[in-house]
N, C-alpha and C positions, 0 to 999 in steps of 0.2 A: 573180305570184299571191300575194296576201296571205291569210294564215290568221288568222281573227278568232275570238276566244272571247268569248262573252257570259256572264259569270258569273250564275248563277241560284240563288236561294235563297228559302225560304218568306217570304212577306209582302214580297217585293221590289215596288217600284212598277212596274206593268206597262209604262207608257209609257216608263220609263227604260231598258227593255230593247227594247221593240218599235220605238220611233222610231229609235234608232241603227241597228238592224238593217234597218229599211225603207229608210233613206237609203243604206246600203251595198248593199243588194239592188238598189235603183234604179240605182246606179252600175254594178252588174253587168249589168243589163238594157240600159243605154245602150251599154256596151262590146260586148255580144253583138250588138246591132244594127249597130254600126259595124265591129267587127273580127271578129265571129262567134266570140268566145272570152271566157270569164269572166276576171275580174281579181281576184276574191276568193272565199273560201269561209268561211262563218260556221257556228259551232256553239254550242249552248247547253250550258254546262258546269255540272253540278250538284256540290254538295258530296259527294254519293253518288249511286248510280244511281236513287234513288227519285223518283217524280213530284213536281213542285214546285207548290205553290199560291201564286200571286202575287195582288196586289191586284185587286179586282173579281171575285174568284171564279174567275179563269181558271187553267188548269193547263198546265204545261210538262213534257214528257217530255224529259229531257236527252239529248243525243247522246253525251256522255261525262261522266266525272267527274274529280276532281282526281288520281286515281290512274292515269289512262290513260297518262301519260307523253308525251302529245302536246305539241308546242311551237307557240306562236302568235306572230304578229308584232304583233297589236293585241289588247288585252284591254279590254273594257268592264265596269266594276264599277257596277252599278245602285244607285239609291237605295232606301232601305227606308221603307215606310209606318210611321210612328211612329219612336220612338227606335232608332237602329241597334244599340245595345248589347243590344237584345232579340233581335237576329239572331245572326250568327256571326262578327263581325269579330275576336273574340279566339281563334278556333280556330287552333291552331298549324299545322295542315296548310294552311289557307287562306293564312296569312302566308308559309309557306315556299314555296308555289306562286307567289305574287306576287313574292317576293324573287328566286326563281330566274329567272323571266321577265324581271324588271327588269335583273338582272345580265347576261342574254343580249342586252339591248338592245331588248326588246319595248317598245312604247309602251303605257302603261296610262292609261286615262281613267276617272276616277271621276265619277259623276253625283250631284249633290246630296250627301246625307249618306253616299254611298258612299266619301267621303274618309276616313271612320273606318277602313275596312278598310286603306287605305294607311298611315294614321297608326299603327295598331296593329302593322303590319308593320315600322315604323321607316323607311319609304320617304320620309317627309316631314320627317324630322329635319334641321333646319338649312335647310329649303327653304320656298319660298312655297307657299301652298295657299289654297283657299277651300272653302266648304261651303254648304249651304242656310242662308239667313238665320236661320231659327228656331233653329238650333243654334250660332250664333256663340259665345255666351258659354260654353256647355257645352264646345264644341270647344277654345276657348282655354284653359279651365281644365284640361281633361284632357291637352292636348298643348302645354305651354308652349314646347317646343323647336321648334315649327312656327311659321313666320311667316305668320299668318293675314291674308289680304288681304280686308277686309270691303267694300271699294269696287269690287271686280272680280268679274265673273261667271265669268271663266275665268282660270286660272293655268297657267303652264308652267314646269317646272324640268327641263331636259334632256328625258328621255323620259316624264316623269310629268305628267299633266294633271289638274286638278280643275275642275269646273263647279258653279255654284250652283243650277242648275235644269235641267229637261229641255229647255227652249228653248235655253239657252246650250250644252247638250250637242249639240243639233242644229247650232248655229253651228260648234262645234268639229269635228264630223264632216264638215261641208261643207269646212272648212279642210283637214282631212286628206285628203279625196277630191281636192281641188285639188292638194295636195302630192304625193300618191301617183300620180295619174293625169292631172293637168292641169286647167286652168280650163274647157276645153270641157265635159268630163264633169261637173265640179262645178257649173257654171252651169246645165246642163240638169237636173241633179238638184234644185237649188234652185228652179228654175221649177216643178217638180212639187209642191213642198212649201211653198206660201204664201210666195213671195219677199218679200212686204211685211213679214214677221215676222223675216226673217234680218238679222242685224247682222254686219258684217265682223269677222272674228277680230282683225284688226289694231287695231280701235277698241275692242274689247270685252275685251281680255285683258291680264293682267300676266305678262310673260315674263322669265325670267332671260336676259340678253344679247339682248333683242329689239332690232330695228334702230333704233328710235327712243329707246332707253334705252342709250346707249353713251358712251364717254369720249373720242371723237374730236370735239373742239369744232369743228374746221374743217368737217368733213362735216356736223355738226349744224346749223351756220349755213347751209350750202348747202341742206340739206333745208328749213330754215325759209324761206329765200329762195324756193325753188321753190313751197312751199305758199302763200306770200303773193303770188306772181306767176305763178299757175297758167296764165293765158292768154297770158303773154309767150313769144314764140318762144325756144326753148332755144339759147343760144350757149355751148357748152361751153368754148371757148378763153377767153371773157370771164369765165365763172364760175370757171374754174380760176385765172385771173389775180387775181380778187378774193379767192380763197382762199389766195393766196400759193404756189400749187403749179404745177408744169408740167402740161400737159394730160394727159400719160401718167400721172403720179403721182396726179392728181386722179381720173382714171377708175378707176385701180386701187384707190385707197382707198375711193372711193364704192361700188364694187361689192363690195369686201370687207366693208364695214359693212352695206349694205342688201340685198345679195344680188342686186341688179339694176344694169345700166348706167344712167347718168343719164337717157337718153331713155325707157327702159322704166319707170323709176321715175316720171317725170313723166306718162307715159301712164296709169299706174295711178292716180295722183292725179286726173287729168282724168276718167277713166272713173267713178271713185267719186263725183266731184262731179256728173257727168252723171246717174248713177243717182239721186242725191239730188234733183236738180232735176226729173227726170222724175216722181218720186214726189210731191214736195211743192210744185211750182210749176205754173202754167199757161202758162209760156213755151213757145213753139213749139220744135220740134226744131231748127230753124235757129238760133234765138236761144240755145238751150242750147249748141249746138256752138260758137257764137261766144264765149260766156262761158267755155267750156273751152279756147279757143285754136285752134279749127278753123274757119277762114273758109269752107272748102269743105264744104258740107253733105253731099254724097255721100260724100266721104272720111270724114267724121265718122261717118256711118251705117255704112259698111263696117268701120271700126275698132271701133265700139261692138259690132257684131254679132260680130266676131272675138273680143272679150273676154267678151261676155255671152251668146253663143249665141242672141241675139234682136235684132231691129232696135229702135231707140229707141221706135218706136210700139208694137211688140209688148210691149216691156218695160213701158212706161207702162200699157198696158191690163191687163197681168197684175198689177202691183203696186197698181193703184188700183181694181180691180174690186170688191174687198171693202170698201175704205175708203169708197167713195162709193155703195155699192149702196143703193137706196131700198127700204124694206120696203113692199111693195104689199098686204100683208094688211090 
């Protein structure tokens, strides 16, 4: 069970609170159907017990406030409509609350200019971060000790995440759902929330110590070879030999760097390619399977459904329905 706090304050951008909460609540619903038990509990945390007015004229009654003493595993810090310094990022009680949770190992995710809250708390000093594009120059001037990544919509430094927009926050939440509760639940949640707009976290983020930014040149070369020869049958002994390693050492180092055994890593690359081709090409499912290294179409379909919680045909219909819908009015 994960305990989630959604920080709420006046003039917060409503969607930067509601969308992450809806995605997490959907994960709960999927789990209830499968295992008949919840996997997370979320609460709106106010700066004080007073009702909160967010963008769009909506109101939130917080479940608790900063003084409640409750501890959380995941904290969502929303964006603010207009400049964040008109909000409350400089409040010392907010900063202390964030710092205490970060020190306990809670994961903290800032949406858009919610990154100002983390910067004011000193949680981004010497770390990578991003923010909403409109505030790049202001953020860089205010927080020169932060390594601002203007070309990335998501950054990760240990347990601290920043996102540049509400949509990229959704990508991050899907990634966390995957990590917390597995790809089956994550994919089913993504299917409910316009999968054509989701971008894989691995392609969209700048992470400290991420698996494709590391110092093991031997494994990096092997990763590059797999990406260039994605349809080639995997021959681990041969790949290990070309890497100058024993098969056992190659397997150990590869898994240590990427977090996956070589075969699972290749399967992940293949499924991502298949998803891209299903969305953006008119190739048949059988042709896509062959391009991804699967000559047996039925095996490809079974494997794709295992990873994506939908058959290739179902996935294609879901991601292309909005892209190619004809306006009949």
